[in-house]
C-alpha positions in Angstrom: 446.2 56.7 124.2 445.4 60.0 122.2 441.8 60.8 121.7 442.8 62.9 118.6 442.3 61.3 115.2 445.3 62.6 113.3 443.9 61.7 109.8 440.6 63.5 110.6 442.5 66.5 111.8 444.7 66.7 108.8 442.0 66.2 106.2 439.1 68.0 108.0 437.0 70.0 105.5 439.0 69.1 102.4 437.0 68.4 99.3 439.6 66.2 97.9 441.2 63.3 100.0 443.5 62.2 97.2 444.5 63.1 93.6 441.7 63.6 91.1 439.0 66.3 90.2 435.4 66.5 89.0 436.4 67.1 85.4 438.4 63.8 85.3 435.8 61.8 87.0 433.3 63.0 84.3 435.8 62.3 81.5 436.4 58.8 82.8 432.5 58.2 83.2 432.1 59.2 79.6 434.3 56.3 78.5 431.5 53.8 79.6 429.3 52.5 76.8 426.2 53.2 78.6 424.8 55.5 81.1 421.8 53.8 82.8 422.6 51.7 85.9 420.3 50.3 88.7 422.8 49.5 91.4 425.8 51.8 91.7 428.4 51.6 94.4 431.1 54.1 95.3 433.7 52.0 97.2 435.9 53.8 99.5 434.0 57.0 98.8 435.6 59.1 101.5 433.7 62.5 101.8 432.3 61.9 98.4 433.7 64.5 96.0 433.2 61.9 93.2 430.0 60.6 94.6 428.4 63.9 94.0 429.6 63.9 90.4 428.1 60.4 89.9 424.7 61.6 91.2 424.7 64.5 89.0 425.8 62.7 85.9 423.8 59.5 86.3 420.8 60.8 88.3 420.5 57.5 90.2 420.9 56.3 93.8 424.6 56.0 94.7 425.5 53.5 97.6 428.4 55.1 99.3 430.6 52.8 101.2 433.5 53.8 103.5 434.8 52.6 106.9 435.2 56.0 108.4 431.8 57.3 109.8 433.3 60.9 109.9 433.8 60.9 106.2 430.3 59.5 105.5 428.9 62.2 107.7 430.6 64.9 105.8 429.3 63.3 102.4 425.7 63.5 103.7 426.3 67.2 104.6 427.6 68.0 101.2 424.7 66.0 99.6 422.2 68.1 101.5 423.9 71.2 100.6 423.8 70.2 96.9 420.1 69.2 97.3 420.9 65.5 96.1 420.6 63.8 99.5 417.9 61.5 98.1 420.4 60.2 95.7 423.0 59.2 98.3 422.9 56.3 100.6 425.8 55.8 103.0 427.1 52.5 104.3 429.8 52.4 107.0 431.6 49.1 106.3 434.8 47.5 104.9 435.0 47.5 101.1 435.8 43.7 101.3 432.3 43.1 102.4 430.6 44.7 99.5 429.6 41.2 98.0 427.9 40.2 101.3 425.6 43.2 101.2 425.1 44.0 97.5 424.3 41.9 94.6 423.7 42.4 90.8 425.9 45.6 90.9 425.8 47.4 87.5 428.6 49.8 88.2 431.3 49.8 90.9 433.3 53.0 91.2 436.4 53.4 93.4 438.8 56.2 93.2 442.1 55.8 95.0 440.8 53.2 97.5 441.1 49.6 96.1 444.8 49.6 97.3 443.8 49.3 100.9 442.6 45.7 100.4 444.9 45.0 97.5 444.2 46.1 94.0 443.8 42.6 92.4 442.0 41.3 95.6 439.5 44.1 95.5 438.6 43.6 91.9 438.3 39.8 92.3 436.2 40.3 95.5 433.9 42.8 93.9 433.5 40.7 90.7 431.5 38.2 92.7 428.7 40.9 93.1 428.9 42.6 89.7 426.6 41.4 87.0 427.9 39.9 83.8 428.4 42.9 81.5 428.6 45.3 84.6 431.4 47.6 85.1 434.2 48.3 87.6 436.1 51.6 87.4 438.9 51.9 89.7 441.8 54.2 90.0 445.2 52.9 91.2 448.6 54.2 92.0 450.8 53.1 89.0 454.4 53.2 87.8 454.4 55.2 84.6 458.1 55.0 83.9 460.7 52.2 84.2 463.3 54.9 85.1 462.9 56.2 88.7 465.0 58.1 91.0 466.4 56.3 94.0 464.5 58.3 96.6 461.2 57.7 94.8 462.0 54.0 94.4 462.9 53.6 98.1 459.8 55.6 99.3 457.4 53.2 97.5 459.5 50.1 98.3 458.6 51.0 102.0 455.2 52.6 101.4 453.6 50.6 98.5 455.7 47.9 97.3 452.7 46.2 95.4 452.7 49.1 92.9 452.7 47.9 89.3 453.0 49.3 85.7 450.0 50.0 83.6 450.6 46.7 81.7 450.9 44.7 84.8 447.7 46.3 86.3 445.7 45.5 83.1 446.8 41.9 83.4 445.6 41.9 87.1 442.3 43.3 86.1 442.0 40.7 83.4 442.9 37.9 85.8 440.2 39.2 88.2 437.5 38.4 85.6 437.2 41.6 83.5 437.9 43.0 80.1 439.8 46.3 80.1 438.0 48.9 77.9 440.1 52.0 78.6 442.8 53.5 80.9 443.0 57.2 82.0 446.1 58.7 83.7 445.6 61.7 85.9 447.8 64.7 85.1 450.2 66.1 87.8 447.9 69.1 88.3 445.2 66.8 89.6 447.4 66.0 92.5 448.3 69.7 93.3 445.1 71.7 92.8 442.9 71.5 95.9 445.0 68.7 97.3 448.7 69.0 97.9 448.5 72.7 97.6 446.1 72.7 100.6 447.6 69.7 102.4 451.2 70.8 102.4 450.8 74.1 104.3 448.3 72.4 106.8 450.7 69.6 107.4 453.5 72.1 108.0 451.5 73.8 110.6 451.0 70.5 112.5 454.6 69.6 112.8 454.6 71.3 116.2 451.4 69.7 117.3 451.3 68.4 120.9 450.2 65.0 119.8 452.9 62.6 118.5 450.7 60.8 116.1 449.6 64.2 114.5 453.3 65.2 114.2 454.2 62.0 112.6 451.3 62.1 110.0 452.2 65.7 109.2 455.9 64.7 108.6 454.9 61.7 106.5 452.6 63.9 104.4 455.3 66.4 103.7 457.8 63.6 102.7 455.1 62.3 100.4 454.7 65.7 98.7 458.5 66.0 98.4 458.8 62.7 96.7 456.1 63.7 94.2 458.0 66.8 93.4 461.1 64.8 92.8 459.3 62.1 90.7 459.6 63.3 87.2 456.2 61.9 86.5 457.4 58.4 87.1 454.2 57.4 89.0 450.6 58.5 88.9 447.0 57.5 89.4 445.5 55.6 86.5 441.8 54.6 86.1 441.2 51.2 84.7 437.7 51.1 83.2 436.7 47.4 83.0 433.7 45.3 82.2 432.8 42.1 83.9 433.1 39.0 81.8 
């Protein structure tokens, strides 16, 4: 069994672990009708790019949840460097267990992570811990067009068959116990700048790695980027800004 963590190797040192950027995080945050929250969770925080935006914008403690200790360690290093470590508390745990640890959540934020336990399942699970009138802000991979190329359709049929349209996702959010206040679609540039333009060259260098798992992840990553380039904007990440009923 390999001692190399292929995922850690590919993403080591990257500020972004997925599409998005600080400007869009701030823009989505501005869609909330209030700015004061006592209990804030960043679910699936990764290395915390958006966590640090939340601390700067809200000026309150952010409980950062992720199942990878290496990511949380990097988040803490970045928080110290930004002199905001007092505003970040990390929790190495599964997102599905959030309601067993946290209660009376005012704002649950999750960028590009809810899919890992199912978008609808995540929202319904978290709803149990969010106060009535509290907020859930999640970004989810979403079909933006009904017309899609065959290669794109096949890629996601295998990789993420649960992907839905914006309207279908809004219905899912509502069924989980929320009112949808707004949606926000990330532009293609948010996928490229600081993410695919860094990840692509790094993955190509890893195609000849001695570890088979690293080679496989590198090849999968390059295929993902290739599909994105062929997609004609038929899919993207959409934020769903929702309030607990």
